C-alpha positions as CSV (number, residue, x, y, z in Angstrom):
1,X,0.4,39.4,-26.6
2,X,-2.8,37.2,-25.7
3,X,-4.7,39.2,-23.1
4,X,-6.2,36.6,-20.1
5,X,-9.4,38.9,-19.0
6,X,-10.3,38.0,-23.3
7,X,-10.2,34.7,-22.6
8,X,-11.6,33.9,-19.6
9,X,-13.0,36.4,-15.7
10,X,-10.4,34.6,-14.6
11,X,-7.7,32.1,-15.5
12,X,-4.1,30.4,-14.9
13,X,-1.2,31.2,-16.3
14,X,2.5,29.0,-15.9
15,X,5.8,29.8,-18.0
16,X,9.1,27.6,-18.3
17,X,11.7,28.3,-21.1
18,X,10.1,29.4,-24.2
19,X,7.1,27.7,-23.3
20,X,4.1,29.6,-21.9
21,X,0.7,28.1,-21.0
22,X,-2.9,29.7,-19.8
23,X,-5.4,27.8,-18.8
24,X,-8.8,29.5,-19.2
25,X,-11.6,27.5,-17.6
26,X,-14.5,29.9,-17.8
27,X,-13.9,29.8,-21.4
28,X,-16.3,32.3,-23.2
29,X,-16.0,30.2,-26.6
30,X,-16.4,26.6,-25.4
31,X,-18.1,27.0,-21.6
32,X,-15.9,23.7,-20.4
33,X,-12.4,25.2,-20.8
34,X,-9.5,25.6,-22.6
35,X,-6.0,25.4,-22.7
36,X,-3.7,27.8,-25.0
37,X,0.2,27.4,-25.3
38,X,2.2,29.6,-26.9
39,X,5.6,29.9,-27.6
40,X,8.2,31.8,-27.7
41,X,10.4,33.1,-31.0
42,X,12.5,36.0,-30.3
43,X,11.2,38.8,-29.0
44,X,7.0,37.4,-29.9
45,X,5.0,35.1,-28.3
46,X,2.8,32.6,-31.4
47,X,-0.2,30.4,-30.2
48,X,0.6,27.1,-30.5
49,X,-2.4,25.0,-30.1
50,X,-4.9,24.9,-28.5
51,X,-6.1,22.2,-26.5
52,X,-9.4,21.8,-25.2
53,X,-11.0,18.4,-24.1
54,X,-14.4,16.7,-26.2
55,X,-17.8,18.3,-24.9
56,X,-19.0,14.9,-23.8
57,X,-21.1,16.6,-21.3
58,X,-18.4,15.3,-17.5
59,X,-16.0,18.0,-18.4
60,X,-16.9,21.5,-16.7
61,X,-13.6,24.0,-16.2
62,X,-11.4,22.2,-18.5
63,X,-8.0,24.3,-17.0
64,X,-8.9,25.2,-13.9
65,X,-5.4,23.6,-12.5
66,X,-1.8,23.6,-14.6
67,X,1.5,22.9,-14.4
68,X,4.1,22.7,-16.8
69,X,7.5,21.0,-16.6
70,X,10.0,20.0,-19.0
71,X,7.2,19.6,-22.2
72,X,5.3,17.8,-19.8
73,X,1.6,19.6,-19.3
74,X,-1.0,18.7,-16.9
75,X,-3.9,20.2,-16.7
76,X,-6.9,19.7,-13.4
77,X,-10.6,20.0,-14.2
78,X,-11.5,20.4,-10.5
79,X,-16.0,19.9,-11.4
80,X,-15.4,16.4,-14.3
81,X,-17.4,14.1,-14.6
82,X,-20.8,14.9,-15.3
83,X,-21.6,17.7,-12.4
84,X,-20.4,15.4,-9.3
85,X,-17.5,17.6,-8.6
86,X,-15.1,14.4,-9.0
87,X,-12.4,16.4,-11.1
88,X,-9.8,14.1,-12.8
89,X,-6.3,15.8,-14.6
90,X,-5.1,15.4,-17.8
91,X,-1.8,14.9,-19.0
92,X,0.2,16.2,-23.0
93,X,3.4,15.3,-23.8
94,X,5.3,17.7,-26.3
95,X,6.3,15.6,-29.3
96,X,9.6,16.7,-31.1
97,X,9.3,14.7,-34.2
98,X,5.0,15.7,-35.1
99,X,5.5,18.8,-32.4
100,X,2.9,18.4,-31.4
101,X,1.5,18.3,-27.6
102,X,-0.3,14.8,-26.9
103,X,-2.2,13.1,-24.9
104,X,-0.7,10.1,-22.1
105,X,-2.8,7.7,-21.1
106,X,-6.7,8.3,-20.7
107,X,-7.9,10.7,-18.1
108,X,-6.6,10.3,-14.5
109,X,-9.0,10.5,-11.6
110,X,-9.5,9.0,-8.3
111,X,-12.5,7.4,-6.7
112,X,-10.7,7.8,-3.5
113,X,-10.9,11.8,-3.3
114,X,-14.1,12.2,-2.5
115,X,-14.0,15.3,-4.3
116,X,-12.1,18.5,-6.8
117,X,-9.2,16.2,-7.2
118,X,-7.1,18.0,-9.4
119,X,-7.6,21.8,-8.3
120,X,-4.3,21.6,-7.5
121,X,-0.8,20.9,-10.3
122,X,2.8,20.3,-9.4
123,X,5.5,19.3,-10.8
124,X,8.7,17.4,-9.0
125,X,12.2,18.4,-10.5
126,X,11.8,14.4,-12.2
127,X,8.3,15.2,-13.9
128,X,6.5,13.0,-10.2
129,X,3.2,15.2,-10.9
130,X,1.3,16.2,-7.6
131,X,-2.6,16.5,-7.7
132,X,-4.6,18.1,-4.6
133,X,-7.8,17.4,-3.6
134,X,-9.1,19.2,-1.2
135,X,-12.1,18.2,-0.5
136,X,-10.8,14.7,0.8
137,X,-12.6,13.0,4.2
138,X,-15.3,15.9,4.9
139,X,-12.8,18.6,3.6
140,X,-10.1,17.4,5.3
141,X,-7.8,17.2,2.5
142,X,-5.3,14.9,0.7
143,X,-2.1,15.2,-1.7
144,X,-1.7,12.5,-4.2
145,X,1.7,11.8,-5.6
146,X,1.9,9.2,-9.2
147,X,5.3,8.8,-10.3
148,X,5.9,9.0,-14.5
149,X,6.7,5.7,-15.9
150,X,7.0,4.9,-19.3
151,X,3.1,4.9,-20.7
152,X,2.0,7.6,-18.3
153,X,1.8,8.0,-14.7
154,X,1.4,6.0,-11.8
155,X,0.1,6.2,-8.6
156,X,2.8,5.9,-5.5
157,X,1.7,7.7,-2.2
158,X,-1.2,10.3,-0.5
159,X,-0.2,13.0,0.9
160,X,-1.2,14.1,4.7
161,X,-1.0,16.2,8.1
162,X,-0.5,14.3,11.0
163,X,-2.6,15.4,12.1
164,X,-4.7,16.7,9.7
165,X,-8.5,17.3,10.5
166,X,-12.1,18.4,9.1
167,X,-12.0,21.9,6.4
168,X,-8.2,22.0,6.6
169,X,-9.1,21.8,3.1
170,X,-5.0,20.2,2.4
171,X,-4.1,20.3,-1.7
172,X,-6.6,23.8,-1.9
173,X,-5.7,26.2,-5.1
174,X,-2.3,28.0,-4.6
175,X,-1.2,25.5,-1.3
176,X,0.9,23.3,-2.8
177,X,5.0,24.5,-3.4
178,X,8.0,21.9,-4.8
179,X,11.3,23.0,-4.7
180,X,13.4,19.7,-5.3
181,X,13.4,17.3,-2.3
182,X,10.8,19.4,-0.2
183,X,7.5,19.7,-0.4
184,X,5.6,22.7,1.2
185,X,2.0,22.5,2.3
186,X,-0.6,25.1,3.1
187,X,-4.0,25.2,5.1
188,X,-5.8,28.4,5.5
189,X,-8.7,27.0,7.9
190,X,-9.4,29.8,10.8
191,X,-5.5,30.3,12.5
192,X,-3.9,27.8,9.5
193,X,-0.3,26.6,9.0
194,X,2.2,25.2,7.2
195,X,3.4,21.4,6.9
196,X,7.3,21.0,5.2
197,X,7.4,17.3,3.6
198,X,11.2,15.6,2.1
199,X,11.1,13.2,0.1
200,X,13.1,10.2,0.7
201,X,13.5,6.6,-0.7
202,X,11.0,8.5,-3.3
203,X,8.9,9.0,-0.6
204,X,7.4,12.1,1.1
205,X,7.4,12.6,5.0
206,X,6.6,15.0,7.1
207,X,9.5,16.9,8.7
208,X,8.1,20.1,10.3
209,X,4.6,22.3,11.3
210,X,4.9,25.5,11.2
211,X,1.8,27.1,13.5
212,X,0.1,30.1,12.6
213,X,1.7,33.1,14.1
214,X,0.1,35.1,16.7
215,X,-2.2,38.0,14.8
216,X,-1.9,35.8,11.0
217,X,-6.0,35.3,10.6
218,X,-6.2,32.1,7.3
219,X,-2.6,32.0,8.1
220,X,-1.0,29.6,4.6
221,X,-3.8,31.1,2.3
222,X,-0.9,30.9,0.1
223,X,2.4,28.4,0.1
224,X,5.8,29.2,-2.3
225,X,9.1,27.0,-2.1
226,X,12.7,27.9,-3.8
227,X,15.5,26.1,-2.6
228,X,15.4,26.9,0.8
229,X,13.1,29.9,1.5
230,X,9.2,29.6,2.3
231,X,7.1,32.3,1.2
232,X,4.1,31.6,3.9
233,X,0.9,34.2,2.8
234,X,-2.3,34.9,5.3
235,X,-5.3,37.4,4.4
236,X,-3.2,40.5,5.6
237,X,0.8,39.5,6.1
238,X,3.0,37.9,4.1
239,X,5.8,35.6,6.2
240,X,9.4,34.7,5.2
241,X,10.8,31.6,6.3
242,X,14.5,29.9,6.2
243,X,15.3,26.2,6.9
244,X,18.6,25.2,7.9
245,X,19.0,21.7,8.3
246,X,18.1,19.8,11.2
247,X,18.7,16.3,12.9
248,X,17.4,13.5,10.6
249,X,13.5,12.8,12.1
250,X,13.1,9.1,9.4
251,X,13.9,6.2,12.5
252,X,18.0,4.2,11.9
253,X,17.0,0.4,12.7
254,X,19.9,-2.6,12.9
255,X,19.8,-5.6,13.0
256,X,21.3,-8.6,14.3
257,X,21.7,-12.0,12.6
258,X,21.1,-15.2,15.8
259,X,22.4,-17.2,13.2
260,X,20.0,-20.0,12.3
261,X,16.8,-21.9,13.7
262,X,18.2,-24.3,12.0
263,X,19.9,-26.3,9.4
264,X,19.0,-28.9,7.4
265,X,20.7,-31.3,4.6
266,X,17.5,-31.0,2.1
267,X,18.0,-29.3,-1.0
268,X,14.5,-27.9,-0.6
269,X,13.0,-27.6,2.6
270,X,10.7,-25.2,1.1
271,X,10.1,-23.6,5.0
272,X,7.0,-21.8,5.4
273,X,7.9,-19.4,8.8
274,X,5.8,-17.8,11.9
275,X,6.3,-15.6,14.6
276,X,4.9,-14.3,17.9
277,X,6.9,-13.4,20.8
278,X,8.8,-16.2,22.5
279,X,7.6,-18.9,19.9
280,X,9.0,-19.6,16.3
281,X,6.6,-22.1,13.6
282,X,8.8,-23.4,11.0
283,X,6.9,-26.0,9.0
284,X,9.7,-27.5,6.5
285,X,9.8,-31.1,4.1
286,X,6.3,-30.0,4.1
287,X,6.4,-33.6,6.2
288,X,7.1,-32.3,9.7
289,X,6.0,-29.0,11.8
290,X,8.7,-27.4,14.8
291,X,7.7,-25.7,16.9
292,X,10.5,-23.5,19.8
293,X,9.0,-22.4,22.9
294,X,11.2,-20.2,25.0
295,X,13.2,-18.0,22.1
296,X,16.0,-16.1,23.5
297,X,18.6,-14.1,22.4
298,X,20.8,-16.6,21.9
299,X,18.8,-19.5,21.0
300,X,19.2,-20.9,24.6
301,X,16.8,-23.5,26.5
302,X,14.7,-24.0,24.0
303,X,11.5,-26.1,23.5
304,X,11.1,-28.2,20.7
305,X,7.9,-29.7,19.3
306,X,8.5,-31.4,16.2
307,X,5.4,-33.2,14.7
308,X,6.1,-35.9,12.6
309,X,3.2,-37.0,11.1
310,X,4.0,-36.6,6.8
311,X,0.7,-34.2,7.2
312,X,1.9,-32.5,4.0
313,X,2.1,-29.2,6.0
314,X,1.9,-25.5,4.3
315,X,1.0,-22.2,5.9
316,X,2.0,-21.7,8.8
317,X,0.1,-19.2,11.8
318,X,0.4,-18.2,15.4
319,X,-1.5,-16.3,17.8
320,X,-0.5,-16.9,22.2
321,X,-0.6,-20.8,22.8
322,X,-2.5,-21.8,19.6
323,X,-0.9,-22.8,16.3
324,X,-2.2,-23.3,13.1
325,X,-0.8,-25.4,10.3
326,X,-2.8,-26.4,6.9
327,X,-1.9,-29.4,5.3
328,X,-3.4,-28.5,1.8
329,X,-4.6,-31.7,-0.6
330,X,-2.3,-34.0,-2.3
331,X,-3.0,-36.6,-5.0
332,X,-6.2,-35.5,-4.9
333,X,-6.6,-36.3,-1.0
334,X,-8.5,-33.6,1.4
335,X,-6.9,-31.2,2.6
336,X,-6.2,-30.1,6.9
337,X,-4.9,-28.2,8.8
338,X,-4.1,-29.3,12.5
339,X,-4.3,-27.1,15.5
340,X,-1.4,-27.1,17.7
341,X,-2.1,-25.9,22.0
342,X,1.0,-25.3,24.4
343,X,-0.2,-26.6,27.8
344,X,1.7,-26.6,31.2
345,X,2.0,-30.2,33.5
346,X,4.2,-31.8,36.5
347,X,6.4,-28.2,36.1
348,X,7.0,-28.7,32.0
349,X,5.1,-26.8,28.8
350,X,4.7,-28.7,26.0
351,X,2.3,-28.6,22.5
352,X,0.3,-30.8,21.5
353,X,-1.9,-31.6,18.5
354,X,-5.5,-30.5,20.0
355,X,-7.8,-30.6,16.5
356,X,-7.8,-31.3,12.9
357,X,-10.3,-29.1,11.0
358,X,-11.9,-29.4,7.6
359,X,-14.5,-28.3,5.5
360,X,-17.9,-29.6,6.0
361,X,-17.7,-29.5,1.7
362,X,-15.0,-32.6,0.5
363,X,-13.7,-31.6,-2.9
364,X,-11.0,-33.6,-4.3
365,X,-9.5,-30.5,-5.7
366,X,-9.9,-28.6,-3.0
367,X,-6.7,-26.9,-1.6
368,X,-7.9,-26.2,2.6
369,X,-4.5,-25.9,4.3
370,X,-2.5,-24.2,1.3
371,X,-3.3,-20.1,3.1
372,X,-3.7,-20.1,7.0
373,X,-3.8,-17.2,9.5
374,X,-4.9,-17.0,13.3
375,X,-6.3,-14.0,15.9
376,X,-6.8,-15.1,19.0
377,X,-10.0,-17.4,18.9
378,X,-10.9,-17.3,15.2
379,X,-8.5,-19.2,12.3
380,X,-9.6,-18.4,8.6
381,X,-8.7,-21.7,5.9
382,X,-8.0,-20.2,2.3
383,X,-8.8,-23.8,0.1
384,X,-8.3,-21.7,-3.7
385,X,-8.9,-23.7,-6.6
386,X,-12.5,-25.6,-5.6
387,X,-15.3,-27.5,-8.1
388,X,-15.4,-24.6,-11.0
389,X,-12.5,-23.4,-10.5
390,X,-13.2,-20.2,-7.4
391,X,-12.1,-21.1,-4.5
392,X,-13.5,-20.7,-1.0
393,X,-12.6,-19.8,2.8
394,X,-13.3,-21.2,6.3
395,X,-13.6,-19.5,9.0
396,X,-14.0,-21.5,12.7
397,X,-14.1,-20.0,15.3
398,X,-13.7,-21.9,19.7
399,X,-15.2,-20.8,22.5
400,X,-14.2,-16.7,24.0
401,X,-14.6,-18.4,27.9
402,X,-13.2,-21.8,26.8
403,X,-10.1,-22.1,25.3
404,X,-9.7,-25.4,25.2
405,X,-13.2,-25.8,23.6
406,X,-13.7,-27.1,19.7
407,X,-13.2,-25.2,16.7
408,X,-17.1,-25.3,15.1
409,X,-16.8,-23.8,11.2
410,X,-18.7,-20.9,11.3
411,X,-18.9,-20.2,8.0
412,X,-17.9,-20.7,4.4
413,X,-17.0,-17.4,2.3
414,X,-17.7,-17.7,-2.0
415,X,-18.7,-14.8,-3.5
416,X,-21.3,-15.5,-7.1
417,X,-18.4,-13.9,-9.1
418,X,-17.7,-16.2,-12.8
419,X,-14.8,-14.7,-12.9
420,X,-12.7,-16.0,-9.8
421,X,-10.3,-18.6,-10.3
422,X,-7.9,-19.4,-6.8
423,X,-10.0,-17.2,-3.8
424,X,-8.9,-18.2,-1.0
425,X,-5.2,-18.2,-2.8
426,X,-3.9,-16.2,0.6
427,X,-5.6,-14.8,4.2
428,X,-5.5,-12.5,6.6
429,X,-7.2,-12.0,9.7
430,X,-7.4,-8.6,12.4
431,X,-9.3,-8.8,15.1
432,X,-13.5,-8.9,13.1
433,X,-11.6,-8.2,9.7
434,X,-10.8,-10.9,7.1
435,X,-8.8,-10.4,3.3
436,X,-9.5,-12.8,0.9
437,X,-6.9,-13.1,-2.2
438,X,-7.2,-13.8,-5.7
439,X,-4.2,-13.3,-7.4
440,X,-6.2,-15.0,-10.8
441,X,-8.7,-12.7,-10.8
442,X,-9.9,-11.1,-14.6
443,X,-6.9,-12.5,-17.1
444,X,-4.8,-12.5,-13.1
445,X,-5.2,-8.5,-12.7
446,X,-6.1,-9.9,-9.2
447,X,-8.8,-9.1,-5.9
448,X,-8.9,-8.9,-2.6
449,X,-12.2,-9.2,-1.1
450,X,-13.1,-7.6,2.7
451,X,-14.9,-9.5,5.6
452,X,-16.3,-7.9,8.6
453,X,-17.8,-9.7,11.5
454,X,-20.9,-8.4,13.6
455,X,-20.8,-9.2,17.0
456,X,-24.9,-8.9,17.6
457,X,-26.0,-11.0,13.9
458,X,-22.6,-13.0,14.0
459,X,-22.4,-13.0,10.7
460,X,-20.1,-12.3,8.2
461,X,-20.7,-9.4,5.0
462,X,-18.8,-8.5,2.0
463,X,-17.9,-4.9,2.1
464,X,-19.4,-3.7,-0.8
465,X,-16.0,-3.1,-3.2
466,X,-14.2,-5.9,-4.1
467,X,-10.4,-3.5,-4.1
468,X,-8.9,-3.8,-7.2
469,X,-5.7,-2.1,-9.0
470,X,-5.6,-0.9,-11.9
471,X,-1.5,-0.2,-11.6
472,X,-0.5,-3.9,-10.3
473,X,0.6,-5.5,-13.5
474,X,0.2,-8.4,-12.5
475,X,-1.4,-10.9,-9.4
476,X,-2.2,-8.2,-7.2
477,X,-3.6,-10.1,-4.2
478,X,-0.6,-12.4,-3.6
479,X,0.8,-11.4,-0.5
480,X,-1.5,-10.2,2.5
481,X,-1.3,-8.8,5.7
482,X,-3.4,-6.7,8.2
483,X,-2.8,-4.8,10.4
484,X,-3.6,-3.6,13.6
485,X,-5.0,-0.1,12.4
486,X,-7.5,-1.8,9.6
487,X,-4.7,-1.3,8.0
488,X,-4.3,-3.4,4.4
489,X,-0.9,-4.4,2.9
490,X,-1.6,-6.1,-0.2
491,X,1.2,-7.5,-2.6
492,X,1.7,-7.3,-6.4
493,X,4.2,-9.8,-7.7
494,X,4.0,-9.0,-11.0
495,X,4.1,-5.3,-11.5
496,X,6.8,-3.8,-13.5
497,X,8.3,-7.1,-15.3
498,X,8.2,-9.1,-12.0
499,X,10.3,-6.9,-10.0
500,X,7.0,-6.7,-7.4
501,X,5.3,-3.9,-5.5
502,X,3.3,-3.5,-2.5
503,X,-0.1,-1.6,-1.8
504,X,-0.9,0.0,1.2
505,X,-4.3,0.0,2.1
506,X,-7.0,2.1,5.7
507,X,-9.7,1.6,6.4
508,X,-12.6,5.0,5.7
509,X,-14.0,6.3,8.5
510,X,-17.0,4.8,6.8
511,X,-16.0,1.6,7.6
512,X,-17.7,0.2,4.3
513,X,-14.6,0.2,1.9
514,X,-10.5,0.6,1.8
515,X,-8.5,3.8,0.4
516,X,-5.3,3.6,-1.2
517,X,-2.4,5.4,1.1
518,X,0.8,4.5,-0.8
519,X,2.4,2.2,-3.5
520,X,5.6,0.8,-1.6
521,X,8.3,-0.8,-3.4
522,X,12.0,-1.8,-2.6
523,X,15.5,0.6,-3.3
524,X,16.4,-0.9,-6.5
525,X,14.2,-3.8,-7.3
526,X,15.2,-6.1,-10.2
527,X,13.4,-8.2,-12.8
528,X,11.4,-11.2,-11.8
529,X,12.3,-10.2,-7.5
530,X,8.5,-11.0,-7.3
531,X,8.5,-7.8,-4.0
532,X,5.2,-8.7,-2.7
533,X,4.9,-12.6,-2.9
534,X,2.8,-15.3,-1.1
535,X,3.9,-14.9,2.5
536,X,6.7,-12.4,1.6
537,X,4.4,-9.5,3.7
538,X,4.3,-10.1,8.0
539,X,3.5,-7.0,9.3
540,X,4.0,-5.7,13.7
541,X,3.3,-2.4,15.1
542,X,5.0,0.1,13.2
543,X,7.7,-2.4,11.0
544,X,6.7,-4.2,7.5
545,X,8.9,-7.1,6.9
546,X,9.2,-8.1,2.5
547,X,10.7,-10.3,1.3
548,X,12.2,-10.8,-2.1
549,X,13.4,-13.9,-3.4
550,X,15.7,-14.4,-6.6
551,X,16.9,-17.5,-7.8
552,X,20.7,-17.1,-6.6
553,X,20.0,-15.0,-3.1
554,X,17.7,-13.2,-2.0
555,X,17.1,-9.7,0.0
556,X,14.7,-8.8,2.9
557,X,13.3,-5.2,3.7
558,X,12.3,-3.3,6.4
559,X,10.0,-0.6,6.4
560,X,8.6,1.7,9.4
561,X,5.9,4.3,9.1
562,X,7.0,7.4,9.8
563,X,4.2,10.2,9.8
564,X,1.5,8.2,7.6
565,X,4.8,6.6,5.2
566,X,5.7,3.5,4.6
567,X,9.5,4.5,4.3
568,X,12.5,2.1,4.2
569,X,15.1,1.8,7.1
570,X,17.1,-1.2,6.3
571,X,17.9,-3.6,4.0
572,X,18.7,-7.5,5.4
573,X,20.7,-8.9,2.4
574,X,21.5,-12.7,1.8
575,X,24.3,-14.8,3.0
576,X,26.7,-15.9,1.6
577,X,25.8,-18.9,-1.1
578,X,22.1,-19.4,0.2
579,X,19.2,-19.9,-2.4
580,X,16.4,-17.6,-2.2
581,X,16.9,-15.6,0.6
582,X,13.8,-14.1,1.1
583,X,11.5,-16.6,0.3
584,X,9.0,-16.4,3.7
585,X,8.8,-14.0,5.9
586,X,7.6,-12.8,9.7
587,X,8.2,-10.6,12.1
588,X,6.9,-10.8,15.9
589,X,7.8,-7.3,18.5
590,X,11.8,-6.6,17.1
591,X,12.1,-11.0,16.0
592,X,12.2,-11.8,12.5
593,X,12.2,-14.6,10.9
594,X,13.6,-15.1,7.1
595,X,13.5,-18.2,5.3
596,X,15.0,-19.2,2.5
597,X,14.8,-22.7,0.2
598,X,16.7,-24.9,2.8
599,X,17.7,-22.8,6.0
600,X,16.0,-20.4,8.4
601,X,17.2,-16.9,10.3
602,X,16.7,-15.1,13.1
603,X,17.5,-11.4,13.2
604,X,16.9,-8.9,16.7
605,X,16.0,-5.7,14.8
606,X,17.2,-2.6,17.4
607,X,17.4,1.3,17.1
608,X,20.9,2.0,16.2
């Protein structure tokens, strides 16, 4: 039997069935650390393998954390990467044929973790991997959850407490415990506390916070969990808790079908949709535009504006009393964007075309207006496939004090990157932030570029980073949506052979980059669903709507934000015999618009 003290001044041990793993992060033979795997034969334990990382100067404390489950071994080094304390995790799988432990994927790192990624590791019962990062966001801490895939592990969710603060060190050593669909996280700052997370639809959601007893100090210093029993230690005492089943804390939402907004006899109308309050915008047949004002619950009292001027309408957007309708180029003609405004006269309201926007530089290859968005006094227009297959985005602004002033081109966004191919294919704006997608960047892996506006200099500047995602197999950035809370939803319809996924980011406190928070997937994804495709993501407050279309039907998924996690709470199935339901979606308040290739449907959401 191995004496731990002969290997390292401090080593860790994990045992499952007939396998025992010992991490020796200060191995006296190799300063960078090692992991020893023993297997039981009869009453004795034999050394099966010693795993040591390459001595390339990046590894410091290999074996600082270990976790073992079902023939899968995870090894952490909180200080890896040239002493920067970034941290790294290696995953090994036992191969029954060769009877050897094989490393999966490359070493796992996380650029969003400021410090000590991999100091704590825990497997879920279905081989998901929880990785602690206690130095995240000035020691507030976080736990990163990864799902097992065919090739290794892929990111799914960043888990944080709802009220985490500086110095909480969430995810520190021996402060993560998991059993079944329950996870316990301890924080030992000052008095300390313990958080209970429950996993629903493969998303971890905070369920309860256990406050420290009056006499406790550093409560949550260590935690343990088995079935419904929780054990929590402080510096001087240990406390036992028994969990009992209580009422569900997840939101319950229903959808009432209000009917079709319009019916058409066209085979394929390809309607785009937008909604703000009680006004809906629909472009149909790519040749007409409908603005329906004053929509009530039963679609009565509707005033209809129909722009029949053959604009070849594409993307549409609305903000208050302004509607933007893109008309991308056709037959080598330059595109344009029509701006419609609502006015009142003689006791009635009406819509009229107020302006037409076009780029200062005209190019026959520019799809100006294929993607549009508006927020208040600013319009952003995407124009992909510009000149050398790069694309561009245009920003127009009107005088804030005069809603009837002209829309003036304020900026043209065109990053200097030779890999750009369709920059501007998707756009989104919120307040002083604009996101622009290029779904074919870097051989179609895709990227998103974020720009912020400085009111003092009146200049739009590119954030320090270009947002890419190695977990997205194809077309990252196809769908885009910025939320009011500086959240960013990025679609990846090519994920998992076209099943698709949406990645959710939030702006870092420093304001200079975005941090990945969650990979959002449908509960029952199928190939070619294209979850997260162009104009199939729409967000309003704490709800996000994502459409999935297939060749014969489709589904709309409603997600609600619950304690920093997006949880699927409702699915709206396609009406009978409707093709590609979920082609485009839009949400405002409790009203959801969903288009198929020939119709548009309205739904009203409500709490159960």
